[in-house]
N, C-alpha and C positions, 0 to 999 in steps of 0.2 A: 320729351320725345326727341329722338334724333331726326335730323333731316334726311329724307330719302337720298341715297347715293353719296351723301357728303363724305362718308368714310371710305368710299370705294374708288375714288379718283386718285390713281397714283400719278403724282406730278411728274415723275420721270418717265412715265409711260403714256403720255397723252396721245397715244396711237402712233403706230408706225407710219400712218398716213401723213402725219405732220412733217415728216422728214422731206416729203416731196410735194406737199399740197400748198398752194398759194393761200395767203391769208385775206384775200379780197372779200371773202364772204361776210366779214364783219360789217361791210358796207351794204350788205343785202344784195349783192350782185346775183342775178339769176343764172341758172345753168346755161352753158353755151348752146346746147341743143335741147329742145323740149324732151322731157322724159316720156317714156312709154306710158300708156294708161291701161287700167284694168278693163277687161272685157265686161265684167259684171257691173262696173261703175266707171263709165268713160271719163269722168272728171278726176278720178283717183289715180295718181301716178303709180307706177310700179318700176321694177328694175328690169333691164335687158338681161338676157342670159349671160352675157359677158360680165355685166356688173355683179350679178349674183355669184358667179364663179369667183371673181376677184374678192368680193366681200367675204365669201366663205374661206378662201385661202388666207386672207389677212386675219380673219377671226381665229382660224385654227392656230396660226403662228403667235398671236398676240393677246388673245382673250385670257381673262382670269376669273376665278370663282369669287363671287361676292354673295353676301346675304342681304336681301332687300328688306327694308323695314316692314314688319307684319301689318301695319296700318295700310300700307300701299297694296300689298298682295291681297288684303281683304277687300279693298275698294275695287280692285280688278276682278274679284270673284275667284281668286286662285286658292285662298286659304280661309280657315275659320279663325276666330279670335285666339291669339296666343301661338298659332302655328307659324313656323318660319319656312322659308324656301330658299334654296341655293340657285343662283342664276350664274351664267357664264357670259361675262360682258366684254365688249370691245369699246374703248372710249376714243373720242375724237374731239377736236375743239375748233372753233372759228378763228381763234387767235393763237399764235405761237407762244404767247405769254404763259409762263408756268402757273399763273394764277387761275387760268382757265375760266375766264368770265362766262363763256358760253359752251360748256361741255355737252357733247351729244353721246348717246350710248346705243349700241346695237347688241341685243341680248338673246341668247338661247336659254331655254328653260330645260335643264337636263331631265327633270321628272315629267315634263310635258313636251315631247319633241314635235308635237303638232302645232305648237304656238311659238311666236316670237314677240319680243317686247322692244319698243323704241322709247327712249327718254331724252329729255332736254332740260338743262338747268340754266336759268337766267340769273347770274350772280352780279348783274350790273350794279345793283344796290346791295352792298354787303349786309345791311340790316334786314333786308327783305329778299331772301333767296326764293325764287319761284321755280318749282319743279313741274314738269309736264310728262305724262307717260301714256303710251299707247300700246295696248295688247292686241295682237293681230293673229290671224291664222296664217298658214304657209303661203296663201295667195294674197297676203297683205290686206285682207278685209278686216276692218275694225271690229273688235269684239267689245272692248271697254276702254275707257280713258279717264285720266284724272288731272287735276291741278292741285298744287299744294304750296302753301306758305308756312306750313307747320303740320296741319292735319289735312290729309288728302280728301278731296271732294270730287265726285264723279262729274265729268263734263257731259254736255248734251251730245247726241250723235253728230249733229252738225258741227259743233265746236271740235269734237274729237277728230272728225274726218278732215277738217281744215288743218288742224295741227299735225296730224299724221301725214298729210300731203306735203306739208312744209318739211317734215323730217325726211321723208323719202327723197324729196328733191335735194335736200342738203347732202345726204349720203351719196346719191347718184352723181352729183356734181364733184364731190370729193373723189369718188371712184374713177370718174372719167379723166381726172387730172393726175391720177396716181399710177406710176408704173407697176406692173405685176411684181409681186414679192419674189 
C-alpha cells in the first residue's frame, strides 16, 4: 500500500507561503495572537475572515489536483472500497528544507464542496512516517479523522479535535506572517 500523500508533495512547490514564512514553527512556537474560536465549540480555533480570504487566494494560485489513497478516503467515510477521489491540495511545511519533514495540507474536495480536509505528515523518522488527517465541514467542525503509519485508523473525537486545533493554529500562524499574494 502506498503511504497517504507521499506521492503528492512537490518538493519544488512546498507552498508559496514558504517564500515569506519564518521557520520558527519547527520549535513549536505558538501563534503571536490567539486564534479565534468557533461559536459551536469555544475551545476549537477557527480562521478570521482575513485569514480565510488569504488562504483561499493562496489556494487558488498554488493548489494542485491529487488522488488520495482509497484506504484514507474510506476511513474518512468519503468512498467505498476501491473508489478513488480527487482532491485539490495546497501544501506547506514547518521547515524550508526540501525534504519536508513536517508537511501540512489544506485540501478542497471538488466533488464535495461542503467539506474541507486538513492533513499533516510527520517524517521525523524516515522508517516510520505518520500521517494525520481531519475531515471538516465549512465551519471547521470535525466530521472524521485518522492516523496512519501504513493503514489508516480512525481517531477518537477528542484526539481528532485536538489534532485539528493544532492544524488550524499552524495555518493561522502561517497566514498571519505571510503577505497577501
